[in-house]
ZADO-997584 format. One record per residue: residue number from 0; x, y, z of N, C-alpha, C in turn. Coordinates in Angstrom, 3 decimals, m for minus. Atoms other than C-alpha are relative to their C-alpha. Layout:
N
   resi         nX         nY         nZ        caX        caY        caZ         cX         cY         cZ
    NUM          X          Y          Z          X          Y          Z          X          Y          Z
...
! end
This chain:
319
   resi         nX         nY         nZ        caX        caY        caZ         cX         cY         cZ
      0     m0.470      1.401     m0.394    127.061     67.496     52.177      0.376     m0.568      0.953
      1     m0.617      0.041     m0.999    129.430     67.228     54.855     m1.621     m0.191      1.040
      2      0.723     m0.247     m0.848    126.793     68.885     57.099     m1.726     m1.038      0.196
      3      0.912      0.355      0.185    124.241     66.257     55.853      0.476     m1.521      0.378
      4     m0.917      1.323     m0.180    126.565     63.284     56.508      0.221     m0.013      1.778
      5     m1.040     m0.365     m0.941    127.393     64.799     60.080     m1.461     m0.248      0.684
      6      2.077     m0.275     m0.611    123.089     64.990     60.607      0.103     m1.767      0.404
      7     m0.029      1.316     m0.496    123.094     61.340     60.044      0.503     m0.994      0.276
      8     m1.351      0.960     m1.162    126.139     59.923     62.184     m1.055      0.635      1.191
      9      0.260      0.040     m1.512    124.027     61.373     65.130     m1.367     m0.447     m0.279
     10      1.262      0.012     m0.279    120.386     60.227     64.467      0.336     m1.457      1.080
     11     m0.283      0.491     m1.132    120.112     58.102     67.872     m0.595     m1.445     m0.224
     12     m0.055      0.782      0.640    120.700     54.537     67.674     m1.213     m1.082      0.191
     13      1.600      0.298     m0.330    117.083     53.412     68.782     m0.795      0.418     m1.102
     14      0.814     m0.282      1.795    115.618     55.182     65.488      0.201     m1.225     m1.055
     15     m0.839      1.158      0.717    117.929     52.867     64.201     m0.985     m1.600     m0.248
     16      0.791      1.218     m0.223    116.705     49.668     65.097     m0.993     m0.407     m0.071
     17      1.146      0.132      0.597    113.461     50.358     64.483      0.075     m0.281     m1.058
     18     m0.146      0.322      1.897    114.319     49.967     60.671      0.763     m1.019      0.037
     19     m0.892      1.432      0.744    116.674     46.720     60.693     m0.656     m0.916     m0.419
     20      0.613      1.494      0.039    113.766     44.309     60.659      0.133      0.590     m1.923
     21      0.362     m0.420      1.525    112.831     46.756     57.167      1.550     m0.265     m0.650
     22     m0.937      0.133      0.653    116.680     46.347     56.244      0.127     m1.607     m0.054
     23     m0.505      1.231      0.863    116.839     42.499     56.336     m1.079     m0.643     m0.643
     24      0.550      0.542      1.555    113.327     42.257     54.314      0.051      0.750     m1.424
     25     m0.139     m0.403      1.490    114.475     44.206     51.710     m0.490      1.310     m0.583
     26      0.512     m0.878      0.340    112.544     46.928     51.847      0.898      1.243     m0.318
     27     m0.671     m1.209      0.830    115.209     49.325     51.111      1.323     m0.538     m0.513
     28     m1.122      0.116      0.850    117.927     47.561     49.474      0.181     m1.439      0.851
     29     m0.474      1.511     m0.494    119.770     43.980     50.686      0.083      0.409      1.109
     30     m0.361      0.553     m1.331    120.013     42.347     54.005      0.845      0.700      0.685
     31     m1.076     m0.344     m0.895    122.383     44.131     56.344      0.627     m0.741      1.176
     32     m0.780      0.400     m0.909    124.214     42.798     59.168     m0.897      0.203      1.262
     33      1.112     m1.004     m0.835    121.924     42.723     62.179      1.125      0.253      1.505
     34     m0.488     m0.622     m0.538    124.716     43.873     64.527     m0.108      1.454      0.029
     35      1.018     m1.469     m0.735    123.395     47.028     66.346      1.082      1.121     m0.934
     36     m0.956     m0.893      0.308    127.002     48.591     65.676      0.163      0.286     m1.839
     37     m0.429     m0.091      1.432    127.036     48.099     61.597     m1.175      0.629     m0.326
     38      1.442     m0.630      0.091    123.341     49.733     61.353      0.162      1.473     m0.324
     39      0.034     m1.239      0.284    124.151     53.063     61.756      0.894      0.539     m1.319
     40     m0.823     m0.456      1.263    126.796     53.108     59.041     m0.609     m0.114     m1.282
     41      0.766      0.076      1.047    124.909     50.999     56.815     m1.072      1.046     m0.300
     42      0.707     m1.006      0.458    122.095     53.281     57.069      0.004      1.200     m0.519
     43     m0.727     m1.621      0.619    124.322     56.950     56.398      0.114     m0.695     m1.062
     44     m0.560      0.337      1.409    125.699     54.796     53.503     m1.090      0.167     m0.915
     45      1.250      0.119      0.913    122.012     53.987     51.908     m0.093      1.484     m0.456
     46      0.644     m0.985      0.065    121.251     57.568     52.768      0.265      0.970     m1.185
     47     m1.085     m0.716      1.509    124.275     59.164     50.806     m0.131     m0.604     m1.087
     48      0.104      0.394      1.536    123.579     56.952     47.912     m1.186      0.434     m0.282
     49      1.282     m0.877      0.462    120.256     58.445     47.717      0.031      1.588     m0.671
     50      0.014     m1.972      0.079    121.049     62.581     48.432      1.154     m0.468     m1.444
     51     m1.053     m0.320      0.961    124.299     61.734     45.297     m0.729     m0.692     m1.323
     52      0.447      0.791      1.024    122.147     59.255     43.183      0.899     m0.220     m0.837
     53     m0.686      0.729      0.396    124.721     57.701     42.338      0.669     m1.392      1.287
     54     m0.631      0.502     m0.949    126.639     54.607     44.046      1.439     m0.108      0.152
     55     m2.049     m0.449     m0.222    130.230     55.381     45.074     m0.353      0.463      1.326
     56     m0.553     m0.245     m1.486    131.884     55.719     48.299     m0.104      1.516      0.378
     57      0.263     m1.589     m0.348    131.106     58.707     50.241      1.506      0.613     m0.300
     58     m1.729     m1.067      0.563    134.772     60.582     49.840      0.102      0.181     m1.345
     59     m0.016     m0.245      1.605    134.332     60.384     46.094     m0.915      0.845     m0.463
     60      1.609     m0.529      0.173    131.188     62.319     46.376      0.655      1.562     m0.924
     61     m0.184     m0.689      0.212    132.800     65.367     46.169      0.965      0.258     m1.543
     62     m0.540     m0.037      1.602    135.102     64.833     43.296     m0.747     m0.056     m0.799
     63      1.715      0.753      1.091    131.851     63.490     41.287     m0.628      1.700     m0.372
     64      0.718     m1.480      0.242    130.634     66.922     41.700      0.748      1.081     m0.560
     65     m0.700     m1.073     m0.049    133.544     68.981     41.231      0.057     m0.640     m2.075
     66      0.053      0.243      1.168    134.013     66.899     37.785     m1.083      0.232     m0.743
     67      0.758     m0.472      1.185    130.913     67.692     36.117     m0.027      0.972      0.119
     68     m0.424     m1.732      0.004    131.598     71.321     37.351      0.770      0.066     m1.443
     69     m1.146     m0.114      1.016    134.940     70.803     35.240     m0.716     m0.028     m1.436
     70      0.496      0.465      1.263    132.947     68.937     32.447     m0.941      1.326     m0.946
     71      0.820     m0.706      0.707    130.284     71.607     32.325      0.324      1.687     m0.895
     72     m0.625     m1.555      0.043    132.380     74.754     32.159      1.247      0.049     m1.110
     73     m1.257     m0.197      0.771    135.200     73.653     30.028      0.027      0.281     m1.237
     74      0.240     m0.678      1.680    133.810     74.525     26.205     m0.008      1.810      0.342
     75      0.470     m1.457     m0.007    132.915     78.104     27.858      1.383      0.798      0.532
     76     m1.413     m0.999     m0.339    136.783     78.689     29.437      0.467      0.208     m1.441
     77     m0.373      0.266      1.249    137.788     76.940     25.956      0.009      1.152     m1.078
     78      0.267     m1.353      0.846    136.087     79.822     23.971     m0.045      1.008      0.391
     79     m0.186     m1.479     m0.886    136.976     82.430     26.406      1.487      0.179     m0.382
     80     m1.617      0.065      0.059    141.199     81.650     25.860     m0.259     m0.027     m1.098
     81     m0.362     m0.430      1.463    140.611     81.187     22.265     m0.554      1.485     m0.323
     82      0.352     m1.954      0.228    138.680     85.070     22.069      1.205      0.849      0.560
     83     m1.462     m1.193     m0.696    141.679     86.533     24.448      1.228     m0.095     m1.031
     84     m1.605      0.589      0.122    144.567     84.786     22.630     m0.167      1.051     m1.733
     85      0.232     m0.345      0.788    142.994     86.088     19.258     m0.241      1.462     m0.286
     86      0.155     m1.386     m0.847    142.251     89.717     20.855      1.561      0.233      0.121
     87     m1.178     m0.301      0.241    145.705     89.716     21.611      0.995      0.431     m0.897
     88     m0.749      0.015      1.621    147.176     89.113     18.246     m0.317      1.282     m0.598
     89      0.521     m1.160      0.994    144.912     91.725     16.663      0.320      1.001      0.453
     90     m0.334     m1.312     m0.371    145.745     94.196     19.434      1.288      0.549     m0.533
     91     m1.545     m0.590      0.154    149.344     94.614     18.888      0.312     m0.004     m1.340
     92      0.043     m0.194      1.661    149.311     94.024     15.076     m1.025      1.456     m0.700
     93      0.755     m1.105      0.481    146.877     97.025     14.752      0.389      1.049      0.882
     94     m0.859     m0.279     m0.519    149.058     98.750     17.590      0.847      0.377     m1.106
     95     m1.276     m0.067      0.944    152.238     98.356     14.953     m0.422      0.829     m0.883
     96      0.472     m0.770      1.252    149.984     99.415     12.048     m0.741      1.305      0.181
     97      0.471     m1.212     m0.511    148.365    102.547     13.653      1.701      0.819      0.528
     98     m1.396     m1.006     m0.416    152.007    103.590     15.026      0.585      0.445     m1.069
     99     m0.554     m0.530      1.729    153.519    103.675     11.175     m1.077      0.440     m0.420
    100      0.590     m1.093      0.481    150.548    105.388     10.147     m0.181      1.097      0.394
    101     m0.006     m1.540     m0.882    150.746    108.251     12.930      1.224      0.387     m0.219
    102     m1.350     m0.555      0.463    154.526    108.368     11.819     m0.090      0.469     m1.289
    103      0.366     m0.410      1.540    153.799    108.768      8.336     m0.877      1.296      0.012
    104      0.689     m1.453      0.247    151.017    111.570      8.893      1.167      1.176      1.116
    105     m0.854     m1.394     m0.528    154.038    113.599     11.280      0.750     m0.070     m1.438
    106     m0.739      0.104      1.176    156.352    113.165      8.174     m0.538      0.520     m1.119
    107      1.258     m1.112      1.374    153.497    114.532      5.548      0.471      1.250      1.235
    108     m0.331     m1.474     m0.766    153.063    117.625      8.305      0.980      0.274     m0.218
    109     m0.997     m0.164      0.382    156.529    117.736      8.764      0.539      0.863     m1.577
    110     m0.427     m0.614      1.906    157.314    118.598      4.816     m1.331      0.954     m0.248
    111      0.741     m0.942      0.454    154.253    120.745      4.716      0.513      1.177      0.729
    112     m0.903     m0.853     m0.865    155.476    122.745      7.336      1.575      0.611     m0.558
    113     m0.988     m0.709      0.285    158.478    123.168      5.883      0.184      0.367     m1.340
    114      0.550     m1.212      1.401    157.184    124.109      2.424     m0.472      1.076      0.186
    115      0.890     m0.872     m0.294    154.793    126.538      4.138      1.585      1.480      0.295
    116     m1.152     m1.612     m0.782    158.169    128.408      5.758      1.139      0.335     m0.863
    117     m1.046     m0.483      1.147    160.843    127.970      3.106     m0.383      0.772     m1.669
    118      0.418     m0.155      1.320    158.505    128.340      0.072     m0.939      0.690     m0.263
    119      1.129     m0.120      0.634    155.817    129.879      0.082     m0.947     m0.654      0.384
    120      1.072      0.853      0.608    152.493    128.968     m0.967      0.280     m0.510     m1.176
    121     m1.137      0.979      1.682    154.456    126.822     m3.352     m1.227     m1.061     m0.317
    122      1.029      0.404      0.564    152.252    125.426     m5.727     m1.084      0.464      0.110
    123      1.102     m0.466     m0.371    149.550    127.322     m5.583     m0.416      0.785     m1.475
    124     m0.020     m0.142      1.407    148.576    127.530     m9.329     m1.277      0.700     m0.268
    125      1.306     m0.214     m0.001    144.632    127.968     m8.789      0.001      1.742      0.814
    126      0.767     m1.586     m0.366    143.152    131.838     m8.794     m1.222      0.108      0.896
    127      1.201     m0.217     m0.742    140.269    130.730     m7.644     m0.213     m1.111      1.302
    128     m0.466      0.455     m1.724    141.549    128.634     m4.282      1.260      0.039     m0.014
    129     m1.022     m0.235     m0.207    144.329    130.477     m3.662      0.906     m0.863      1.428
    130     m0.894      0.846     m0.777    145.106    127.945     m0.289      0.025     m0.892     m0.124
    131     m0.156      1.281      0.465    145.169    125.188     m2.346      0.953      0.137     m0.654
    132     m1.789     m0.002      0.232    148.904    125.098     m2.306      0.778     m1.593      0.279
    133     m0.296      1.243     m0.487    150.866    121.919     m1.909      0.619     m0.055      1.607
    134     m0.031     m0.515     m1.318    152.008    123.243      1.543     m1.036     m0.173      0.743
    135      1.160      0.452     m1.142    148.476    123.190      2.848     m0.372     m1.335     m0.132
    136      0.387      1.636      0.881    147.538    120.167      1.016      0.853     m1.189      1.333
    137     m0.701      1.192     m0.894    150.359    118.132      3.268     m0.589      0.373      1.495
    138      0.314     m0.150     m1.885    149.609    120.014      7.060     m1.528     m0.638     m0.003
    139      1.287      0.466     m0.727    145.789    118.927      6.386      0.188     m1.655     m0.142
    140     m0.182      1.337      0.314    146.745    115.332      4.864      0.849     m0.251      1.466
    141     m0.716      0.555     m1.172    149.316    115.147      7.773     m0.586      0.101      1.467
    142      0.726     m0.068     m1.372    147.203    116.311     10.652     m1.042     m0.770      0.153
    143      0.726      1.114     m0.281    144.223    114.097      9.796      0.585     m1.111      0.005
    144     m0.633      1.387     m0.423    146.461    110.976      9.529      0.060      0.084      0.939
    145     m0.645      0.135     m1.075    148.312    111.772     12.635     m1.426     m0.267      1.117
    146      0.825      0.027     m0.640    144.591    112.278     14.407     m0.114     m1.712     m0.607
    147      0.765      1.368      0.164    143.439    108.903     12.946      0.884     m1.193      0.871
    148     m1.195      1.268     m0.522    146.919    106.988     13.893     m0.489      0.256      1.217
    149      0.233      0.236     m1.220    146.331    108.216     17.132     m1.293     m0.417      0.517
    150      1.200      1.187     m0.376    142.868    106.957     17.800      0.270     m1.218     m0.101
    151     m0.024      1.615      0.349    143.822    103.598     16.071      0.843     m0.311      1.412
    152     m0.373      0.537     m1.169    146.220    103.285     18.678     m0.217      0.267      1.518
    153      0.920      0.238     m1.670    144.603    104.310     21.932     m1.110     m0.950      0.065
    154      1.665      0.933      0.030    141.450    102.356     20.786      0.868     m1.805      0.586
    155     m0.530      1.534     m0.148    143.807     99.291     20.302      0.570     m0.614      1.235
    156     m0.721      0.560     m1.391    146.242     99.363     23.295     m1.206     m0.172      1.103
    157      0.942     m0.041     m1.716    143.188     99.806     25.798     m0.729     m0.289     m0.152
    158      1.039      0.849      0.082    140.802     97.794     23.673     m1.720      0.674      0.342
    159      1.617     m0.325     m0.697    138.228    100.255     24.070     m0.885      0.285     m1.753
    160      0.985      0.130      1.482    135.305     99.506     21.144     m0.778      1.462      0.152
    161      0.566     m1.631      1.055    134.209    103.275     20.971      1.413      0.574      0.037
    162     m1.015     m0.520      0.691    137.885    104.258     20.061      0.069     m0.674     m1.190
    163     m0.420      1.353      1.349    138.151    101.151     17.889     m1.206      0.404     m1.298
    164      1.153     m0.472      0.810    134.363    102.280     16.166     m0.022      1.174     m0.304
    165     m0.369     m0.773      0.713    135.274    105.698     15.616      1.367      0.147     m1.000
    166     m1.058     m0.063      0.862    138.637    105.112     14.132     m0.514     m0.613     m1.138
    167      0.410      0.662      1.343    136.729    102.820     11.791     m1.087      0.883     m1.112
    168      0.868     m1.469      0.931    134.162    105.618     11.028      0.404      1.098     m0.548
    169     m0.913     m1.237      1.172    136.587    108.278     10.135      0.597     m0.303     m0.983
    170     m0.441      0.135      1.517    138.447    106.100      8.000     m0.483     m0.461     m1.052
    171      1.141      0.405      1.170    135.617    104.676      6.182     m0.708      1.351     m0.859
    172      0.419     m1.491      0.614    134.553    108.598      5.370      0.965      0.026     m0.914
    173     m0.636      0.017      1.072    137.794    109.158      4.017      0.169     m0.763     m1.328
    174     m0.193      1.250      0.333    137.892    106.392      2.170     m1.303      0.259     m1.279
    175      0.974     m0.249      0.913    134.232    106.881      0.573      0.465      1.100     m0.571
    176     m0.068     m0.911      0.891    135.101    110.437     m0.262      1.396     m0.039     m1.039
    177     m0.739      0.072      0.676    138.485    109.496     m1.736     m0.709     m0.702     m1.280
    178      0.767      0.596      1.523    136.439    107.102     m4.175     m0.765      1.117     m0.836
    179      0.749     m0.828      0.630    133.770    109.578     m4.930      0.917      0.866     m1.114
    180     m0.920     m0.973      0.838    136.479    111.844     m5.834      0.441     m0.757     m1.192
    181     m0.217      0.555      1.464    137.867    109.462     m8.319     m1.088     m0.419     m0.898
    182      1.220     m0.072      1.192    134.877    108.533     m9.812     m0.747      1.306     m0.495
    183      0.530     m1.272      0.716    133.684    111.821    m10.280      1.108      0.406     m1.244
    184     m1.370     m0.473      0.766    137.156    112.767    m11.906     m0.332     m0.661     m1.297
    185      0.430      1.073      1.243    136.358    109.759    m14.599     m0.985      0.679     m0.692
    186      0.537     m0.406      0.776    133.286    111.200    m15.223     m0.283      0.892     m0.805
    187     m0.365     m1.706      1.203    133.560    114.810    m16.373      1.503      0.300      0.093
    188     m1.268     m0.603     m0.087    137.399    114.654    m16.965     m0.167      1.344     m1.337
    189     m0.001     m1.070      0.845    136.444    116.759    m20.245     m0.268      1.451      0.545
    190     m0.044     m0.651     m0.582    134.825    119.273    m18.083      0.751      0.333      0.839
    191     m0.749     m0.968     m0.468    137.347    119.531    m15.686      1.300      0.198     m0.639
    192     m0.762     m0.605      0.627    139.827    120.070    m18.113     m0.360      1.090     m0.742
    193     m0.030     m1.305      0.977    138.268    122.732    m19.985     m0.117      1.172      1.397
    194     m0.074     m1.062     m1.385    137.656    124.237    m15.885      1.469      0.553      0.405
    195     m1.191      0.322     m0.794    140.818    123.433    m14.843      1.008      1.113     m1.533
    196     m0.267     m0.603      0.837    142.379    125.474    m18.093     m0.056      1.315     m0.039
    197      0.097     m1.547     m0.177    140.659    128.960    m17.793      0.284      0.478      1.336
    198     m0.781     m1.207     m0.834    141.359    129.220    m14.616      1.267     m0.143      0.214
    199     m1.303     m0.992      0.097    144.801    128.990    m14.908      1.021      0.938     m0.516
    200      0.461     m1.214      1.221    144.749    131.101    m17.799      0.065      1.524      1.207
    201      0.266     m1.105     m0.853    142.957    133.333    m14.921      1.280      0.176      0.639
    202     m0.683     m0.405     m1.309    145.814    132.832    m12.134      1.686      0.455     m0.893
    203     m1.033     m0.408      0.945    148.526    133.804    m15.242      0.535      1.368      0.708
    204     m0.445     m0.999     m0.182    147.627    137.046    m14.222      0.458      0.599      1.203
    205     m0.540     m0.278     m1.280    148.609    137.133    m10.704      1.741     m0.497      0.196
    206     m1.412      0.579     m0.279    152.574    136.025    m11.717      0.671      1.288      0.309
    207     m0.351     m0.958     m0.048    154.800    138.344    m10.296     m0.458      1.154      1.115
    208      0.859     m1.071     m0.877    152.419    140.501     m8.320      0.686     m0.441      1.434
    209     m0.737      0.217     m1.602    153.065    140.804     m4.567     m0.931     m0.505      0.717
    210      0.676      1.224     m0.561    151.791    138.299     m2.256     m0.634     m1.684     m0.677
    211      0.011      1.260      1.089    151.735    135.804     m5.132      1.021     m0.631     m0.505
    212     m0.909      0.867      0.179    155.124    134.165     m4.429      0.192     m1.262     m0.358
    213     m0.452      1.636      0.059    154.529    130.886     m4.484     m1.065     m0.555     m1.866
    214     m0.032      0.156      0.756    152.703    130.941     m7.540      0.707      0.210     m1.334
    215     m1.222     m0.788      0.898    155.226    132.832     m9.052      0.922     m1.181      0.193
    216     m1.281      0.988     m0.130    157.705    130.000     m7.981     m0.577     m1.008     m0.930
    217      0.889      1.376      1.093    155.413    127.041     m9.408     m0.256     m0.041     m1.196
    218      0.335     m0.791      1.421    154.623    129.098    m12.832      1.718     m0.831     m0.311
    219     m1.337      0.603      0.498    158.593    129.000    m13.086      0.455     m0.970     m0.005
    220     m0.461      1.517     m0.100    159.668    125.698    m11.997     m0.537     m0.942     m1.035
    221     m0.074      0.411      1.441    157.132    124.222    m14.504      0.142      0.157     m0.930
    222     m0.084     m0.531      1.075    157.983    125.874    m17.134      1.424      0.009     m0.792
    223     m1.182      0.337     m0.335    161.702    125.353    m16.449      0.022     m1.618      0.289
    224     m0.104      1.848     m0.366    161.355    121.423    m15.514     m0.295     m0.851     m1.096
    225      0.685      0.836      1.391    158.721    120.634    m18.385      0.621      0.446     m0.950
    226     m0.859     m0.551      1.579    160.502    122.804    m21.207     m1.528      0.332     m1.002
    227      1.427     m0.167      0.573    156.662    124.259    m21.529      0.147      1.349      0.105
    228      0.377     m1.287      0.046    155.165    128.012    m21.974     m1.036     m0.025      0.170
    229      1.396     m0.236      0.144    151.846    129.213    m21.078     m0.752     m1.207      0.636
    230      0.968      1.343     m0.331    148.944    126.764    m20.305     m0.586     m0.578     m1.422
    231      0.428      0.916      1.263    147.718    125.991    m24.001      1.371      0.710     m1.054
    232     m0.945     m0.296      0.582    150.317    128.122    m25.544      0.775      1.504      0.490
    233     m0.754     m1.566     m0.162    153.172    131.061    m25.190     m0.915      1.200      0.187
    234      1.000     m1.418     m0.066    150.472    133.583    m26.036     m0.636      0.063      0.771
    235      0.609     m0.395     m1.659    149.219    132.924    m22.860      0.349      1.097      0.415
    236     m0.709     m0.989     m0.657    151.457    135.262    m21.782      0.071      1.685     m0.428
    237      0.165     m1.025      0.482    150.690    137.872    m24.299     m0.679      1.235      0.411
    238      1.127     m0.514     m0.451    147.719    138.683    m22.538      0.484      0.901      1.198
    239     m0.553     m0.096     m1.490    149.318    138.853    m18.753      0.469      1.825     m0.178
    240     m0.915     m1.206      0.145    152.035    141.673    m20.084     m0.494      1.372     m1.139
    241      0.900     m0.429      0.995    149.886    143.179    m22.722      1.002      0.810     m1.445
    242     m1.221      0.207      1.413    152.997    142.625    m25.255      0.334     m0.926     m0.145
    243     m1.020      1.235      0.398    155.221    140.327    m27.113      1.033     m0.208      1.263
    244     m1.182      0.361     m0.553    156.879    139.023    m24.157     m0.493     m1.378      1.328
    245      0.869      0.977     m1.217    157.006    136.018    m21.601      1.060      0.047      1.099
    246     m1.300      0.036     m0.768    158.931    135.117    m18.790      1.058     m0.590     m0.220
    247     m1.488      0.353      0.577    162.163    134.264    m18.767      0.611     m1.448      0.416
    248     m0.240      1.368     m0.118    161.856    130.891    m17.262     m0.799     m0.947     m1.254
    249      0.639      0.341      1.298    160.011    130.423    m20.984      1.298     m0.450     m0.643
    250     m1.359     m0.302      0.968    163.732    131.065    m22.426      0.494     m1.440     m0.422
    251     m1.156      1.106      0.095    165.755    127.842    m24.213      1.102      0.221      0.997
    252     m1.569     m0.144     m0.332    168.742    129.084    m22.861     m0.358      1.260      1.366
    253      0.684     m0.743     m0.282    168.035    130.932    m19.722      1.235      1.552      0.176
    254     m0.692     m1.099      0.061    169.239    134.570    m19.429     m0.909      1.445      0.413
    255      0.845     m1.407     m0.807    168.254    138.186    m17.763     m0.821      0.936     m1.286
    256      1.597     m1.059      1.109    165.033    139.507    m19.694      0.211     m0.710     m1.423
    257      0.206      0.999      1.095    165.182    136.622    m22.079     m1.321     m0.032     m1.150
    258      1.531     m0.380      0.509    161.693    136.991    m22.348     m0.795      1.101     m0.876
    259      0.673     m1.075      1.097    161.446    139.923    m24.346      0.413      0.042     m1.318
    260     m0.592      0.493      1.234    163.861    138.275    m27.451     m1.560     m0.592     m0.449
    261      0.657      0.359      1.046    162.229    136.912    m30.414     m0.852     m1.525      0.933
    262      0.678      1.226     m0.438    159.665    133.524    m29.958      0.460     m1.043      0.098
    263     m1.372      1.222      0.374    162.629    131.259    m31.863      0.373     m0.578      1.508
    264     m0.568      0.804     m0.983    164.134    131.304    m28.533     m1.192     m0.160      1.296
    265      1.179      0.371     m1.236    160.796    130.255    m26.178      0.138     m1.433     m0.184
    266      0.696      1.228     m0.238    159.822    126.993    m25.090     m1.684      0.015     m0.762
    267      1.373      0.535      1.164    156.698    125.866    m27.914     m1.437     m0.369      0.925
    268      0.684      1.118      0.362    155.369    123.248    m26.216     m1.465      0.690      1.402
    269      0.852     m0.877     m0.949    151.884    124.433    m23.772     m0.157     m1.485      1.250
    270     m0.421      1.211     m1.531    152.342    122.926    m20.165     m1.232     m0.600      0.371
    271      0.812      0.830      0.155    148.990    121.672    m19.880     m0.254     m1.252     m0.538
    272     m0.365      1.703      0.508    149.396    118.824    m22.074      1.356     m0.549      0.513
    273     m1.141      0.672     m0.152    152.872    118.510    m21.523      0.174     m0.484      1.688
    274      0.281      0.825     m1.102    152.190    117.762    m17.769     m1.002     m1.413      0.483
    275      0.858      0.871      0.348    149.272    115.776    m18.632      0.395     m1.314     m0.798
    276     m0.592      1.087      0.585    151.083    113.611    m21.054      1.187     m0.491      0.655
    277     m0.644      0.694     m1.351    153.475    112.978    m18.071     m0.284     m0.696      0.823
    278      0.385      0.971     m0.595    151.346    111.673    m15.958     m0.847     m1.473     m0.325
    279      0.779      1.057      0.916    149.716    109.515    m18.493      1.269     m0.789     m0.086
    280     m1.589      0.742     m0.093    153.489    108.316    m18.855      0.191     m0.506      1.385
    281     m0.540      0.352     m0.781    153.823    107.685    m15.662     m1.735     m0.371      1.664
    282      1.508      0.603     m0.201    149.946    105.886    m15.258      0.433     m0.655      1.399
    283     m0.515      1.515     m0.759    151.602    102.817    m13.629      0.368      0.458      1.554
    284     m0.551     m0.481     m1.206    153.444    104.823    m11.030     m0.992      0.335      0.897
    285      0.448     m0.385     m1.053    150.475    106.894    m10.027     m1.640     m1.017      0.131
    286      0.807      0.481     m0.771    148.101    103.957     m9.897      0.491     m0.856      1.209
    287     m0.978      1.080     m1.013    150.524    101.537     m7.753     m0.536      1.153      1.733
    288     m0.009     m0.568     m0.688    150.363    104.864     m5.635     m1.530     m0.071      0.411
    289      1.367      0.071     m0.324    146.745    105.051     m5.434     m0.361     m1.194      0.286
    290      0.131      0.967     m0.675    146.080    101.583     m4.826      0.886     m0.629      1.418
    291     m1.103     m0.243     m1.221    149.174    101.091     m2.047     m1.111      0.759      1.134
    292      0.608     m1.231     m0.966    146.835    104.183     m0.571     m0.972     m1.017      0.971
    293      0.993      0.705     m0.259    143.975    102.203     m0.751      0.179     m1.122      0.698
    294     m0.274      1.373     m1.011    145.334     98.897      0.705     m0.259      0.301      1.251
    295     m0.174     m0.359     m1.169    146.359    100.916      3.748     m1.563      0.180      0.812
    296      1.126     m0.503     m0.480    143.252    102.365      4.199     m1.015     m1.568      0.654
    297      1.069      1.242     m0.335    140.825     98.669      3.793      1.066     m0.783      1.011
    298     m0.664      0.856     m0.814    143.761     96.919      5.850     m0.089      1.062      1.501
    299      0.525     m0.947     m1.369    142.743     99.647      8.951     m1.078      0.173      0.223
    300      1.158      0.670     m0.157    139.382     98.946      8.411      0.003     m1.133      0.636
    301     m0.113      1.522     m0.569    139.952     95.307      8.392      0.431     m0.218      1.707
    302     m0.615      0.715     m1.079    142.208     95.282     11.539     m1.102      0.870      0.850
    303      0.555      0.222     m0.813    139.584     97.311     13.297     m1.083     m0.205      0.319
    304      1.197      0.961      0.518    136.375     95.945     12.242      0.081     m1.422      1.328
    305     m0.349      1.223     m0.394    138.089     92.797     13.316      0.071      0.043      1.624
    306     m0.231     m0.006     m1.440    139.229     94.006     16.724     m1.120      0.205      0.668
    307      1.858     m0.179     m0.662    135.558     95.488     17.498     m0.272     m1.165      0.061
    308      0.868      0.570      0.063    134.585     92.353     17.011      0.029     m1.089      1.418
    309     m0.464      0.906     m0.514    136.722     90.217     19.041      0.006      0.298      1.730
    310      0.525     m0.292     m1.437    136.416     92.620     22.361     m1.589     m0.350      0.492
    311      1.679     m0.005     m0.084    132.630     92.150     21.788     m0.233     m1.716      0.438
    312      0.641      0.975     m0.103    132.692     88.537     21.903      0.951     m0.272      0.985
    313     m1.066      0.668     m1.258    136.060     88.271     24.762     m1.134      0.354      1.150
    314      0.785     m0.294     m1.418    133.377     90.278     26.926     m1.133     m0.642     m0.099
    315      0.905      0.946     m0.065    130.635     87.978     26.011      0.122     m1.322      0.341
    316     m0.514      1.415     m0.729    132.555     84.625     26.791      0.510      0.193      1.188
    317     m1.166     m0.095     m1.823    134.785     85.909     30.128     m0.655      1.072      0.585
    318      0.476     m1.321     m1.145    132.202     88.277     31.389     m0.634     m0.627      1.412
! end
């Protein structure tokens, strides 16, 4: 625009003199003064008016152009700022959430390692699945939680779409697997009961044998704490010892070789039904624990997908 004005000021006066008659006749607007000195500025002013397409002074042309540009870009800048603010808020919320998630996984892993070192294969009751011990379950669970929490933390702080999507997919797979297990458990409750009792009775034959200290400790603790004996009856132990005998943990009053005494000194309640009744009595606590676990996972899924969408939106508006 300035270069055009400079060129206009350099137009020879003689050329402008030829057009002064046209100015007086009104062909290009109102009649201008006859003074030759006023004609160049008047002619330049008219051309500037035509170039700017608006009747404003020359000095305000840049301001008009800037204002038009600002009015055009203002909605885009506003959307970009809003997307950025939302992204920052969700970013730190998700980081704190996954940090707590990761710390929880560290705690679970630590307890599992402690059980494996101090208690052996604690709570290994199944002979069909000897690796299905409390220690191993805690170690595997803690490891998965730590990995998922770590991926979520890095994805949140780096605003990385790939990591956020990976976190969402891993957490969704675990949530769906848990939901599937719960549904199958309620659908096949009777079959699971029969299979569990049969497998537990089979595991009794490993009680007190070498390499099965975890199973031995688990049965001793269960029979002592729940005041029960055997899976379905104290007679389950007769097949193990091939005689009328039970472990000392079945005795009403514990003493050395008390399991060789008469049945009147033993607990009569079956351990399977006793533990099952205990779980039913504490069903509310179990349900609250399961619900809290599901809510934490759903919250993680929501955070991950919301932040992923905000990153995409921020990239779109602020590119």
